[in-house]
MIKOL-104027 format. One record per residue (C-alpha): residue in one letter; x, y, z; residue number from 1. Coordinates in steps of 0.2 Angstrom, whole numbers. Example, Ala and Ser with C-alpha at 12.3 -4.5 7.8 and 13.67 -1.06 7.14 Angstrom:
MIKOL-104027
type; X; Y; Z; seq
A; 62; -22; 39; 1;
S; 68; -5; 36; 2;
***
This chain:
MIKOL-104027
type; X; Y; Z; seq
X; 546; 162; 997; 1;
X; 560; 170; 988; 2;
X; 557; 158; 973; 3;
X; 539; 163; 972; 4;
X; 542; 181; 970; 5;
X; 558; 179; 960; 6;
X; 551; 186; 943; 7;
X; 561; 186; 927; 8;
X; 570; 203; 924; 9;
X; 561; 213; 911; 10;
X; 571; 221; 897; 11;
X; 570; 240; 899; 12;
X; 560; 249; 885; 13;
X; 563; 265; 876; 14;
X; 559; 281; 886; 15;
X; 541; 286; 884; 16;
X; 546; 304; 879; 17;
X; 556; 298; 864; 18;
X; 541; 288; 856; 19;
X; 529; 302; 858; 20;
X; 541; 314; 849; 21;
X; 542; 302; 834; 22;
X; 523; 301; 833; 23;
X; 521; 320; 834; 24;
X; 534; 322; 820; 25;
X; 524; 310; 809; 26;
X; 508; 319; 813; 27;
X; 517; 336; 809; 28;
X; 523; 329; 793; 29;
X; 506; 323; 788; 30;
X; 498; 339; 793; 31;
X; 511; 349; 783; 32;
X; 507; 338; 767; 33;
X; 489; 340; 769; 34;
X; 491; 359; 772; 35;
X; 502; 360; 756; 36;
X; 488; 351; 746; 37;
X; 475; 362; 753; 38;
X; 485; 377; 748; 39;
X; 487; 370; 730; 40;
X; 468; 366; 729; 41;
X; 464; 384; 735; 42;
X; 476; 391; 722; 43;
X; 468; 380; 709; 44;
X; 451; 385; 714; 45;
X; 455; 403; 713; 46;
X; 462; 401; 696; 47;
X; 447; 391; 690; 48;
X; 435; 404; 697; 49;
X; 445; 418; 688; 50;
X; 443; 408; 672; 51;
X; 425; 405; 674; 52;
X; 422; 424; 678; 53;
X; 432; 428; 662; 54;
X; 422; 416; 652; 55;
X; 406; 424; 659; 56;
X; 412; 441; 655; 57;
X; 416; 436; 637; 58;
X; 399; 427; 635; 59;
X; 391; 443; 641; 60;
X; 401; 454; 629; 61;
X; 397; 442; 614; 62;
X; 378; 443; 620; 63;
X; 379; 462; 620; 64;
X; 388; 462; 603; 65;
X; 375; 451; 596; 66;
X; 361; 462; 603; 67;
X; 369; 477; 595; 68;
X; 371; 468; 578; 69;
X; 353; 463; 579; 70;
X; 348; 480; 582; 71;
X; 359; 487; 568; 72;
X; 352; 473; 557; 73;
X; 334; 478; 561; 74;
X; 338; 497; 558; 75;
X; 346; 493; 541; 76;
X; 332; 482; 536; 77;
X; 319; 495; 541; 78;
X; 329; 508; 531; 79;
X; 329; 497; 515; 80;
X; 311; 493; 518; 81;
X; 307; 512; 518; 82;
X; 318; 515; 503; 83;
X; 310; 501; 493; 84;
X; 293; 506; 498; 85;
X; 297; 524; 492; 86;
X; 304; 518; 475; 87;
X; 289; 506; 473; 88;
X; 277; 520; 476; 89;
X; 286; 531; 464; 90;
X; 286; 517; 451; 91;
X; 267; 515; 454; 92;
X; 265; 534; 451; 93;
X; 273; 532; 434; 94;
X; 262; 518; 429; 95;
X; 270; 503; 436; 96;
X; 262; 489; 446; 97;
X; 253; 493; 462; 98;
X; 262; 492; 479; 99;
X; 257; 477; 488; 100;
X; 255; 478; 507; 101;
X; 268; 471; 519; 102;
X; 286; 471; 520; 103;
X; 295; 469; 503; 104;
X; 309; 458; 510; 105;
X; 297; 445; 517; 106;
X; 287; 445; 500; 107;
X; 304; 441; 492; 108;
X; 308; 427; 503; 109;
X; 291; 420; 501; 110;
X; 292; 421; 482; 111;
X; 310; 414; 482; 112;
X; 307; 399; 494; 113;
X; 295; 386; 486; 114;
X; 287; 372; 496; 115;
X; 298; 357; 500; 116;
X; 289; 347; 487; 117;
X; 293; 360; 473; 118;
X; 310; 362; 480; 119;
X; 313; 343; 476; 120;
X; 306; 344; 459; 121;
X; 316; 360; 455; 122;
X; 332; 354; 462; 123;
X; 344; 350; 447; 124;
X; 352; 333; 448; 125;
X; 371; 332; 454; 126;
X; 372; 350; 456; 127;
X; 391; 354; 459; 128;
X; 396; 363; 474; 129;
X; 400; 382; 471; 130;
X; 418; 386; 470; 131;
X; 425; 398; 482; 132;
X; 432; 413; 474; 133;
X; 449; 417; 479; 134;
X; 454; 435; 484; 135;
X; 468; 443; 474; 136;
X; 484; 445; 484; 137;
X; 486; 462; 491; 138;
X; 500; 472; 483; 139;
X; 515; 477; 492; 140;
X; 514; 494; 500; 141;
X; 500; 506; 503; 142;
X; 507; 522; 497; 143;
X; 494; 532; 506; 144;
X; 498; 548; 515; 145;
X; 491; 550; 532; 146;
X; 473; 557; 534; 147;
X; 460; 560; 522; 148;
X; 451; 552; 508; 149;
X; 464; 539; 505; 150;
X; 469; 534; 522; 151;
X; 467; 516; 518; 152;
X; 463; 520; 501; 153;
X; 457; 541; 495; 154;
X; 444; 549; 506; 155;
X; 439; 544; 522; 156;
X; 441; 526; 520; 157;
X; 458; 528; 529; 158;
X; 461; 541; 542; 159;
X; 470; 557; 544; 160;
X; 485; 559; 554; 161;
X; 501; 549; 557; 162;
X; 517; 551; 548; 163;
X; 525; 542; 533; 164;
X; 538; 529; 534; 165;
X; 552; 528; 522; 166;
X; 542; 519; 509; 167;
X; 529; 533; 508; 168;
X; 516; 523; 517; 169;
X; 505; 532; 530; 170;
X; 505; 528; 548; 171;
X; 488; 527; 557; 172;
X; 479; 543; 553; 173;
X; 463; 549; 562; 174;
X; 446; 544; 555; 175;
X; 441; 554; 539; 176;
X; 425; 559; 532; 177;
X; 411; 553; 543; 178;
X; 423; 543; 554; 179;
X; 424; 529; 541; 180;
X; 441; 523; 534; 181;
X; 448; 521; 513; 182;
X; 454; 516; 502; 183;
X; 467; 510; 505; 184;
X; 447; 511; 509; 185;
X; 454; 526; 515; 186;
X; 453; 545; 514; 187;
X; 471; 550; 513; 188;
X; 478; 552; 496; 189;
X; 472; 538; 485; 190;
X; 482; 523; 485; 191;
X; 491; 526; 502; 192;
X; 466; 526; 505; 193;
X; 448; 531; 502; 194;
X; 450; 543; 518; 195;
X; 447; 527; 513; 196;
X; 440; 527; 521; 197;
X; 440; 538; 524; 198;
X; 443; 549; 526; 199;
X; 444; 541; 505; 200;
X; 448; 553; 497; 201;
X; 447; 545; 509; 202;
X; 453; 519; 507; 203;
X; 453; 525; 507; 204;
X; 433; 518; 512; 205;
X; 441; 512; 511; 206;
X; 440; 511; 510; 207;
X; 427; 515; 519; 208;
X; 432; 520; 510; 209;
X; 421; 516; 520; 210;
X; 437; 505; 521; 211;
X; 439; 506; 545; 212;
X; 457; 507; 543; 213;
X; 458; 488; 544; 214;
X; 446; 486; 530; 215;
X; 452; 474; 517; 216;
X; 446; 475; 499; 217;
X; 435; 461; 493; 218;
X; 430; 455; 510; 219;
X; 413; 460; 515; 220;
X; 405; 458; 532; 221;
X; 388; 450; 534; 222;
X; 380; 467; 535; 223;
X; 389; 472; 519; 224;
X; 383; 456; 511; 225;
X; 365; 460; 516; 226;
X; 366; 478; 509; 227;
X; 373; 472; 493; 228;
X; 359; 459; 491; 229;
X; 346; 472; 495; 230;
X; 354; 484; 482; 231;
X; 353; 470; 469; 232;
X; 335; 467; 472; 233;
X; 331; 485; 471; 234;
X; 341; 486; 454; 235;
X; 331; 472; 447; 236;
X; 314; 481; 449; 237;
X; 307; 487; 433; 238;
X; 307; 506; 429; 239;
X; 301; 518; 416; 240;
X; 309; 535; 414; 241;
X; 303; 550; 403; 242;
X; 311; 567; 403; 243;
X; 296; 575; 412; 244;
X; 295; 561; 425; 245;
X; 313; 561; 430; 246;
X; 315; 566; 448; 247;
X; 330; 576; 453; 248;
X; 337; 564; 466; 249;
X; 332; 547; 458; 250;
X; 346; 535; 459; 251;
X; 348; 526; 442; 252;
X; 355; 508; 445; 253;
X; 365; 504; 429; 254;
X; 378; 491; 435; 255;
X; 368; 478; 426; 256;
X; 368; 487; 409; 257;
X; 382; 490; 396; 258;
X; 396; 479; 390; 259;
X; 408; 471; 402; 260;
X; 427; 472; 396; 261;
X; 440; 462; 405; 262;
X; 459; 462; 405; 263;
X; 471; 450; 412; 264;
X; 487; 460; 408; 265;
X; 491; 461; 427; 266;
X; 492; 442; 428; 267;
X; 505; 440; 415; 268;
X; 523; 436; 419; 269;
X; 534; 449; 410; 270;
X; 548; 436; 408; 271;
X; 536; 425; 398; 272;
X; 529; 439; 386; 273;
X; 536; 440; 369; 274;
X; 548; 454; 365; 275;
X; 536; 462; 352; 276;
X; 523; 463; 366; 277;
X; 533; 472; 379; 278;
X; 544; 487; 382; 279;
X; 556; 488; 396; 280;
X; 566; 502; 405; 281;
X; 578; 501; 419; 282;
X; 565; 501; 433; 283;
X; 549; 500; 422; 284;
X; 540; 489; 409; 285;
X; 525; 489; 398; 286;
X; 515; 474; 393; 287;
X; 504; 476; 377; 288;
X; 488; 466; 375; 289;
X; 491; 451; 364; 290;
X; 472; 450; 359; 291;
X; 472; 468; 351; 292;
X; 483; 477; 338; 293;
X; 497; 487; 346; 294;
X; 494; 505; 343; 295;
X; 505; 514; 355; 296;
X; 523; 515; 361; 297;
X; 526; 520; 379; 298;
X; 542; 529; 385; 299;
X; 548; 536; 402; 300;
X; 553; 554; 399; 301;
X; 557; 561; 417; 302;
X; 557; 554; 434; 303;
X; 553; 568; 447; 304;
X; 559; 564; 465; 305;
X; 550; 571; 480; 306;
X; 553; 569; 499; 307;
X; 535; 563; 502; 308;
X; 520; 555; 494; 309;
X; 514; 563; 478; 310;
X; 496; 565; 480; 311;
X; 491; 573; 464; 312;
X; 498; 578; 447; 313;
X; 491; 590; 434; 314;
X; 498; 598; 417; 315;
X; 496; 616; 413; 316;
X; 484; 618; 398; 317;
X; 498; 623; 386; 318;
X; 507; 607; 391; 319;
X; 523; 616; 397; 320;
X; 522; 613; 415; 321;
X; 517; 599; 427; 322;
X; 511; 603; 445; 323;
X; 513; 590; 459; 324;
X; 506; 591; 477; 325;
X; 515; 583; 491; 326;
X; 517; 586; 510; 327;
X; 517; 605; 513; 328;
X; 522; 611; 496; 329;
X; 516; 612; 478; 330;
X; 530; 610; 465; 331;
X; 530; 616; 447; 332;
X; 541; 606; 434; 333;
X; 546; 609; 416; 334;
X; 540; 596; 405; 335;
X; 553; 599; 392; 336;
X; 568; 597; 404; 337;
X; 561; 589; 420; 338;
X; 569; 603; 430; 339;
X; 560; 610; 445; 340;
X; 554; 628; 441; 341;
X; 547; 633; 458; 342;
X; 541; 627; 475; 343;
X; 525; 635; 482; 344;
X; 523; 634; 501; 345;
X; 512; 645; 512; 346;
X; 523; 653; 526; 347;
X; 507; 656; 536; 348;
X; 502; 638; 537; 349;
X; 504; 629; 553; 350;
X; 521; 622; 556; 351;
X; 517; 607; 566; 352;
X; 511; 591; 558; 353;
X; 508; 586; 540; 354;
X; 499; 596; 527; 355;
X; 496; 586; 512; 356;
X; 491; 595; 496; 357;
X; 477; 584; 489; 358;
X; 473; 593; 473; 359;
X; 480; 605; 461; 360;
X; 474; 613; 445; 361;
X; 480; 626; 433; 362;
X; 469; 640; 426; 363;
X; 466; 638; 407; 364;
X; 477; 653; 404; 365;
X; 491; 646; 415; 366;
X; 492; 662; 426; 367;
X; 485; 654; 441; 368;
X; 487; 637; 451; 369;
X; 474; 632; 463; 370;
X; 478; 620; 477; 371;
X; 468; 611; 490; 372;
X; 475; 604; 506; 373;
X; 471; 595; 523; 374;
X; 468; 612; 532; 375;
X; 452; 614; 523; 376;
X; 458; 629; 513; 377;
X; 459; 632; 495; 378;
X; 474; 643; 489; 379;
X; 474; 653; 472; 380;
X; 493; 656; 468; 381;
X; 499; 668; 455; 382;
X; 511; 657; 446; 383;
X; 523; 671; 439; 384;
X; 524; 681; 456; 385;
X; 523; 665; 466; 386;
X; 511; 673; 479; 387;
X; 494; 669; 485; 388;
X; 480; 679; 477; 389;
X; 466; 672; 487; 390;
X; 463; 660; 501; 391;
X; 446; 652; 500; 392;
X; 438; 645; 516; 393;
X; 421; 637; 519; 394;
X; 424; 618; 518; 395;
X; 423; 609; 534; 396;
X; 434; 594; 529; 397;
X; 449; 591; 518; 398;
X; 449; 596; 500; 399;
X; 451; 581; 488; 400;
X; 447; 588; 471; 401;
X; 448; 604; 461; 402;
X; 444; 609; 443; 403;
X; 443; 625; 433; 404;
X; 428; 630; 422; 405;
X; 432; 630; 404; 406;
X; 432; 649; 403; 407;
X; 443; 650; 418; 408;
X; 431; 661; 428; 409;
X; 425; 648; 441; 410;
X; 434; 635; 453; 411;
X; 425; 619; 458; 412;
X; 430; 610; 474; 413;
X; 425; 594; 482; 414;
X; 428; 590; 500; 415;
X; 425; 577; 513; 416;
X; 411; 588; 521; 417;
X; 399; 581; 508; 418;
X; 398; 597; 498; 419;
X; 403; 603; 481; 420;
X; 407; 622; 480; 421;
X; 409; 634; 466; 422;
X; 420; 650; 468; 423;
X; 424; 665; 458; 424;
X; 442; 667; 453; 425;
X; 441; 686; 452; 426;
X; 434; 689; 469; 427;
X; 438; 673; 479; 428;
X; 420; 672; 485; 429;
X; 408; 657; 485; 430;
X; 396; 657; 471; 431;
X; 386; 642; 476; 432;
X; 386; 627; 488; 433;
X; 380; 610; 481; 434;
X; 376; 599; 496; 435;
X; 373; 580; 496; 436;
X; 356; 579; 504; 437;
X; 351; 561; 498; 438;
X; 363; 551; 509; 439;
X; 361; 533; 512; 440;
X; 368; 522; 526; 441;
X; 386; 526; 520; 442;
X; 395; 543; 521; 443;
X; 394; 553; 506; 444;
X; 411; 563; 507; 445;
X; 416; 570; 489; 446;
X; 431; 562; 482; 447;
X; 432; 569; 464; 448;
X; 424; 583; 455; 449;
X; 424; 589; 436; 450;
X; 416; 602; 425; 451;
X; 408; 597; 409; 452;
X; 417; 603; 393; 453;
X; 404; 616; 390; 454;
X; 404; 622; 408; 455;
X; 385; 618; 411; 456;
X; 386; 603; 422; 457;
X; 396; 597; 437; 458;
X; 399; 579; 441; 459;
X; 405; 573; 459; 460;
X; 410; 556; 465; 461;
X; 408; 551; 483; 462;
X; 411; 538; 496; 463;
X; 393; 531; 495; 464;
X; 396; 523; 478; 465;
X; 386; 537; 469; 466;
X; 390; 550; 456; 467;
X; 379; 565; 456; 468;
X; 376; 578; 443; 469;
X; 371; 596; 445; 470;
X; 366; 611; 434; 471;
X; 379; 625; 436; 472;
X; 367; 639; 433; 473;
X; 353; 634; 444; 474;
X; 363; 624; 456; 475;
X; 349; 610; 455; 476;
X; 353; 592; 456; 477;
X; 349; 583; 440; 478;
X; 353; 564; 443; 479;
X; 361; 552; 455; 480;
X; 370; 538; 446; 481;
X; 371; 522; 455; 482;
X; 381; 507; 447; 483;
X; 398; 505; 456; 484;
X; 399; 492; 471; 485;
X; 411; 503; 481; 486;
X; 416; 521; 484; 487;
X; 419; 530; 468; 488;
X; 436; 539; 469; 489;
X; 438; 548; 451; 490;
X; 427; 555; 438; 491;
X; 431; 563; 421; 492;
X; 421; 570; 406; 493;
X; 426; 565; 389; 494;
X; 432; 579; 378; 495;
X; 416; 580; 368; 496;
X; 405; 579; 384; 497;
X; 395; 564; 378; 498;
X; 403; 552; 391; 499;
X; 407; 552; 409; 500;
X; 421; 540; 416; 501;
X; 422; 534; 433; 502;
X; 435; 524; 444; 503;
X; 430; 515; 460; 504;
X; 437; 505; 474; 505;
X; 427; 490; 467; 506;
X; 443; 489; 455; 507;
X; 433; 494; 440; 508;
X; 430; 508; 428; 509;
X; 413; 513; 420; 510;
X; 409; 523; 405; 511;
X; 392; 532; 406; 512;
X; 383; 539; 391; 513;
X; 377; 556; 396; 514;
X; 361; 555; 387; 515;
X; 351; 571; 387; 516;
X; 364; 579; 397; 517;
X; 377; 578; 383; 518;
X; 378; 591; 370; 519;
X; 371; 580; 357; 520;
X; 362; 567; 367; 521;
X; 344; 562; 364; 522;
X; 332; 572; 374; 523;
X; 323; 556; 380; 524;
X; 338; 547; 388; 525;
X; 345; 548; 405; 526;
X; 363; 544; 410; 527;
X; 366; 525; 406; 528;
X; 381; 514; 409; 529;
X; 389; 509; 392; 530;
X; 403; 498; 398; 531;
X; 412; 492; 413; 532;
X; 431; 489; 412; 533;
X; 439; 476; 423; 534;
X; 458; 473; 424; 535;
X; 465; 481; 439; 536;
X; 469; 470; 454; 537;
X; 465; 483; 467; 538;
X; 457; 500; 470; 539;
X; 456; 512; 455; 540;
X; 461; 529; 462; 541;
X; 462; 540; 447; 542;
X; 456; 541; 429; 543;
X; 459; 553; 414; 544;
X; 455; 555; 395; 545;
X; 467; 559; 381; 546;
X; 463; 576; 372; 547;
X; 456; 567; 357; 548;
X; 445; 556; 368; 549;
X; 452; 540; 361; 550;
X; 462; 534; 376; 551;
X; 458; 532; 394; 552;
X; 472; 530; 408; 553;
X; 469; 523; 425; 554;
X; 480; 522; 440; 555;
X; 477; 509; 454; 556;
X; 483; 504; 471; 557;
X; 490; 488; 462; 558;
X; 504; 500; 457; 559;
X; 499; 499; 439; 560;
X; 493; 510; 425; 561;
X; 482; 504; 411; 562;
X; 478; 511; 394; 563;
X; 461; 508; 387; 564;
X; 454; 511; 370; 565;
X; 438; 521; 373; 566;
X; 432; 516; 356; 567;
X; 433; 497; 358; 568;
X; 434; 496; 378; 569;
X; 449; 485; 376; 570;
X; 465; 487; 386; 571;
X; 479; 492; 375; 572;
X; 493; 490; 388; 573;
X; 498; 489; 406; 574;
X; 512; 500; 413; 575;
X; 522; 496; 429; 576;
X; 533; 510; 434; 577;
X; 531; 513; 453; 578;
X; 534; 504; 469; 579;
X; 518; 510; 477; 580;
X; 500; 515; 473; 581;
X; 498; 526; 458; 582;
X; 487; 539; 467; 583;
X; 485; 551; 452; 584;
X; 486; 551; 433; 585;
X; 485; 566; 421; 586;
X; 486; 568; 402; 587;
X; 493; 583; 393; 588;
X; 481; 593; 383; 589;
X; 493; 598; 369; 590;
X; 506; 584; 369; 591;
X; 507; 565; 369; 592;
X; 512; 565; 387; 593;
X; 504; 558; 403; 594;
X; 510; 559; 421; 595;
X; 509; 548; 436; 596;
X; 510; 552; 455; 597;
X; 513; 538; 468; 598;
X; 516; 533; 486; 599;
X; 534; 529; 482; 600;
X; 537; 548; 483; 601;
X; 540; 550; 464; 602;
X; 531; 558; 450; 603;
X; 535; 552; 432; 604;
X; 532; 559; 415; 605;
X; 529; 547; 401; 606;
X; 526; 549; 382; 607;
X; 513; 539; 372; 608;
X; 516; 539; 353; 609;
X; 504; 531; 340; 610;
X; 512; 518; 329; 611;
X; 504; 510; 314; 612;
X; 496; 493; 318; 613;
X; 507; 478; 313; 614;
X; 500; 466; 301; 615;
***
């Protein structure tokens, strides 16, 4: 029996509790791994959801922007439709073709787009693709003081405010005239930018002058391209004008008329120019046009250092003194010696912040100097006593330009507030206020003003690309001159009153025949563009005539000064003598001198002497 129940002895196994522990550890490890993966997936999901939400927000923002752009497009289109219909009705009233019904733009599109079959027939074979136009490089430095017409370029295109760095460049100024940035476009002093612009003037308006403060010259937004195309279509419309039919505020497009003169002196390498075609100093040089006889010799006479940007320069009528406007002070210098004769500063002006003197002008007898500043005030200084005779108030924006009437009894002022005002020197009271009522889609801040030599007319340039003429006696507007493609920053009458000179942020100068408004003009003619002068590589900020009317001088944001022969419209020479924008130029009425003021904190006096042409 014992053998039956004698089983083989079993090998003892591992304790049960130890095995369970191992399984539990394995499960725990697997659980931890899965839990970690789940956490990672949750984080990935949250990040993905956040990205999706961000993309949706961006899409909504883009949709909103597109909606706003479309709405602005329709608004601008409607404005152009209304303006075109008004012009066509006016044209019809003068004997032109009848006004057809329907929108003008759709008619143009229907006329310009032929059926597909005709398109194939009209398509020239092997038409080469259009070449992309390269933009000229931006010059070094801006040279625009903060605020005003030249904040980005002169009025408005750039904004006001902001300090100047060591090179004389403006910091970020506030929006100038109408909130648009210049030259440059800015509206600070020109060349720094046309305020600017704006506040170009103002640029400037850009700049701008229009020129927001980030505006770049030569680069147009789709809206600007559309506006330019629309303007071109309006300019191509036929027109007939007679003295009795001329309306006060009729805009006369003249950009397609007159001779176009070009200069490439700014592209020449001074080191490659022959010695007989250049003149060099320590820190300046002049290049003469090899295609025309050399008639001038240029020399630097004095260099006048300042502690801030030089916004304006102007000679006294006897040629003995030069006035310069900078931050908080106006300085008067001896032309003969280059010494500083006096410094004019208003002790009652606010002490905080900048206060740039944007414009200066001597009275014809030299007894008074009138100054215009960023505080919207015009001060009449007694030069001998160095005291303020009158403070003229009334403008709502910076003062960008001043001029005296030929008889010295009246003062002319232009401001970013879109007004031109005439004041009495004797009483300091406002005589008349000439407002710009016919504004288009762009701000019309005034950047430059001038009396005609006979004192009967006032010319004013503005950020909206227009030049306007008024009758001094009646205060009535005479003509609105349209021809430039960007804000106009400077105007000047020729000494004989037969021509008007303008400089613009479109980098060109234009010479206008005054027509019946000139002293000897045919009574049937209105102002017409005689010639367009190209040569500067950036904004034209200032222009001036020589006393005999034979020479034109222009200063630009490209840091250059160009001499033009008004008789031939050819460039005589190009001067480089500043390290920043040439904001202001002026010519002496009695001597062969001219002056330049720049964003490099210097003003310079130069001589230009005639020489016999070489054979």
